[in-house]
C-alpha angles and dihedrals in degrees: 000000000000115000134186108263133180091246091054092050092049092049090052091048097066091123088062096048089262091292111141103180092069096035115136101175133029136169118211098163124145094015097122089240113177100186134038109223148133096025093102089057101041102035109036093158096057115141101167124036124181115194102150124144098026134115099254110150098186141029106238145137095035099096093101094057095102094169097049110129104166127034120181115188098153120151097027136117098260115146101174139035109234148128096043098110092101094056093092097172097046109140104160130035123183116195097158118159099006130127101257108155100152097081091174088069089079087080085081087071093065088090091059095082093174094056109124106159130045128177120197100153114142096026123121090240091067088069092060117109109254093016097141095042091052094051094045092049094045100047108048094176095061118112099175132029121188092346092306123113117240111232123211092240090053091054093048091052092047091052091051092054095036099112094052094042092048092053092051091048091053092052093049090047091056092051090048093050091053090050090050091052090055091047091052092051091049091049092051091050091050093048092048090051091052092048092051092049092050091048091052091051091051092048092049090050093050091044090056089059096051120116093247090057097049093101091050089048091053090051091055097046091092090054095048093105091056091046091053091052091049090047090054091051090049091051090048090051091049091049092049091047092050094053096041096046110103112236131169117257102251136140088258094053091047091051091045091052091050093051092046090054090047091053091050091050092050091047090054091049091051091050090049092050092047090052089051090051092048092058110114116251118245114260104231100156125029124229089259091057097255114148114226131211109244130178104177096157089051096229127164115244143171130208116206129187107216103199095177093060093029094235143113119238123202117196110195117189097224117181110277098230096040113122113245091228088070091063122088117185125196119180117193128179093258104025144019126223128195122185110208109191089330094312115115127232110189128175130181112228122227092226138021116270138193109256094191093055095045121110136195128207134182123218113233093207105042100018092229118154114229117194118190114199119183115218117254097227134038122237108279104166116117094234090052089051090056089048090053091050090050088051090053091051090049088052090053092051090048090052091051092049089049090054091049091049089051090053093049092046090056090056093219118157120210110202090205092061102032129043119199124183116259106235091198090069100049091108116049114238120248135188115280123200124192142047128290141087093295105084112133122198108316090200090068092050089058089053091053090051091053093045094058106060099170094049116115119201112217112193094199092062111084118233119266094234 
């Protein structure tokens, strides 16, 4: 049984920021509601209320909605118009396709002086002789009945024939009420029959599971597949019989149909859940304790051994648009396990790792999951030690080269390390005699004189240059 709850009202009040105390309009249609309640306490300011296509048998708990202008309770199980005297501002009332047979109950609407439109199409009372004349003569404030305007001449004529029409309506009401009483008895018999049948099925099922029937149960285990098939055919036959059986259209039959459909839906859900439970669990570790490699989600992956950082990197190609909350990562010293939407991906690692120091990251572009797992032990083999020493020597040479490069880049010349020819001394200096601007270092000429002891300077001989 579906009831009106505060959570339901708040969910249907999203247009009002889920506030219900100031709510003016709400739609609760097609919710399978079986009782109208609480709205007059929670939503006092309601002006428009939609309750069509539910299972409401009675109009109640709306008398305090003083501002209610439009009430739609079409396609329900209402049999009588009542409890609307407090809706002082009611202007439009829709009772289409209900089970109103007491047409005289519309007299309760005389207090709703602002009521202008009334819809009673699809009710048993509309088949009464003089139905429209009775309604028009009873409710003077009405302007429209069943989407048809009420003319002044029509109302005058209805008032003239009102006593005779009222008498006919009363007689037809009595006949309808007797018919409804028989329908209710028939519905109760049918419901009781169904309950007894269901009870017998449950007892037979429990009796099959008793200890004294265990041997018989073991005998029939081989034939269980055939029994299930026969049970399905029986259920199909019952379903076909239920829908093909002619039944009168009454509130009881409508409620019975709804509950039958609800039972079928629950049975299907139970079968679906049982199938989910019957699914075999993934074998991740054998009975001997051996960890297996499993790739249930069928994802591409790569495992890389990063020797420089002394760690193992797993790149798992997770679906790009998969929410990260659906991933569960478990890193163990010898293996790594990732649950992707409940499906396990497990991989045995070539070396032991440190689970506490491991980290996992998710790529924002590709969606890949990258798990970095540091190795548990450092490299201790002798060859690997040599390799490490070579690496240190390589580092030293790289540092020296870097220093040299820095010196060359600065373009600084150290005369103690590099010797470049002096272009000013390509031609050896000689003694110059005469005046003019070309007179180079007289001190050096004196040195040349002193250096050549046997040289005689003859003034009569002209100079060579």
